Every structure is written in structure tokens, then in C-alpha cells.
C-alpha angles and dihedrals in degrees: 000000000000114000142068109306118223111232095219104037101032089224123124134223109229122250128208091260095046095109094223113133105178114131095250092054093045091052093048093049092046091059100030097108091049092049091049091050091051091049094045094050089051096045108027088217125099092199092054091043090055090050090050089052091050090053090046090053092051091049092045092055089063095052122106100232092201088068094051115093097180114026094187093052092045093051092048089051092053095047091047092055092047091048092049090055090051093044091056091049092046091055090067092045092050090055088062095042116122108247127335118344120227129184118263109264119234127203102229136197124250092256090065091055090047091056100077095192093049094044092053093046093056097036114126090238094057094039088058091051089052088056088069092062126087115254093258093045090051093049092049093046094048094047095044105034100032105029099025093229115173121254093244092054092046089050090055090049098049099033097244134117118263090245091054091046090054090054092047091048092051092048093046093047092052091048094049095043090056091055107032121098111288095227140028112246121200119241090243091056092048092048091051092051092046090049090055090048090049093052092048092049095047092049095040088237106170095185091046089056092048089052094055099038121082113234091247096044117150122209117201118183126189118202096152091218089293100084127033113266138155108278091223137015117288114222129200134042095253094051094044094046094047092047092052096046096042092043093053091044094053093045093049092208133153104245123188129176129209123196112232140152117260123175089354094303136092113272141161125252107204125209123194115199088342097308126106109261102173151300126272119202120185140207108216125195128166090001093300134095114257096169134032119189114190116188112193101153103117091214088064096049099070094099099057097078097066133023120265114214114230130179142171093212 
């Protein structure tokens, strides 16, 4: 059978070229990109999102479609529940993670960048803010604020009353609003700032880095215990700039950056001696970088070779 086989069940999630045309399969495929986006925004991990979709598919195959009034809503409810289970389990795993944990970067198509709401919702900066929410708060926030799901439907998905969900949504929105970027920056502005950062890095230009970094910039690097990375966030333009310049000087490596689009936003793909070393996403405010997110963990770089389709609909 065409599809991605599950190692434990031996079943396979259908793919667009699978040739199956039964109504359940058609419905799942029609909403697959939406379901993946919901799961990814809740989990921050493409691998875990795919597993949540596999579980959703298996559950969906047991549903009596004649009893389903809204297939899209029902599928979103299933994937939310599966993602919530995984999110709670991931919390324990992240506590044992070596160094800071960053979301898994996704190479995304131009249509994701053109959808301002979608691009913001999957940006590395906002995904990191979502990490500070509890699992239920994150699920409620994602469903309500990103996908505009009604309170009654969210309540059914997370196992709470609509009144409780409204309270959770209000609390989560207030929490996120206090921590999200203060202003929207256009992709062209972000690309220009990243291009300046790239030139300064490639030429080991300390002053050039200080010019493009905000005084309160925070650098977070994720090596996952596999690649070398700072064990904790580095704060301050001087510290970040000196660490970059001195680190490159000591390593004596040939570093080259390539502008790309990750999670719907401009980012840098870094190559060291010709090999992919990692992805840098940036939070830009007032034409300077306030956040640098450097993903080096090889296990998190499997989605930067081909585009991942994302959608809010």
C-alpha cells in the first residue's frame, strides 16, 4: 500500500498518490495539510506532528462517517487530542533535553510567507512563546487564535466546558501578547537585516554585528547534545557578537550563509566547509535583531531540504 508505514501497527497513512478513493480517505487527504499545521503548532516538532497524524488516521478509519456532521471539525478534534497527549509526554522529555530546546524548522513555500497570519503563527519567535504555555493553554490558544475554532468545539477537543475554555483562552492570549514581538516586520525588512548579519558573520566583522544586533538581543542555540551549542541563552549584543567572532576565529572554518524561508519567515541556512551546519531564524524589531534562534541538532534539520505545506484552512 502506498503511504508511510507505521513501525508498530503495520498500517499506513494514505498519501495523495495512494489511489484509494473511499470517502474516509478522501476526507483525510483533503484536510491533511490543515491537520499537520494544527499538530505542528501545538508540538513544535514535525516528527511528532506526523505521528499525531498517523494516530488520527487510525482513529478516523474507525469512525462511522454517517454520524459525522462536520468532517473537518471532527478531524481537528481528533488531531488535537492526539497532539495534547504527545505534548504532555514531550514536556517530560524536554526537561531531560541537553541544552535549550528550539522548535523544528520547516522549509516553507512562498504561499506560507504571503499569508501574514499563518507566517506569524509558525514563526520561531511565536512558537517559542507558545512553549511557555501549559499543554491545555497552548491547544486552546492555537485552536482559537490561529484557526478561529469555536469555543464549543474547542471544549469538545480538550475535554473542558465552554466557559472554562473561554477563561483559558483569555489567560493564554494575555500571556502570549505580553511576550510576542511588539511590531509586525515585513519579510523584506527581515531579509535586509539578515543580509547585514550574514555579511558581518562571514567577514568576522565585530562592529558590523554590533550594528545589526539590538542591545538586549538573545541568542538561543540548540545542538541537542549532538552538536556543540551554548548550554544556556546568551544575552546582550556585546556577548553575542564576541562569541560569534571568537568562535569562528578559533574554529578556523569556512562559513557561508544562504537566505531562505523557514516557518514562513526569512532565515539563514548556514554551511560550514560546504556542509549544512544549521538554520538561524531571527526576531527583528526596529530594524535590529532582538532574537537569534540557531538550530544545529541534525535530527531537527530533516525538513529543510523540501518544502512542507502548511495552511490555516
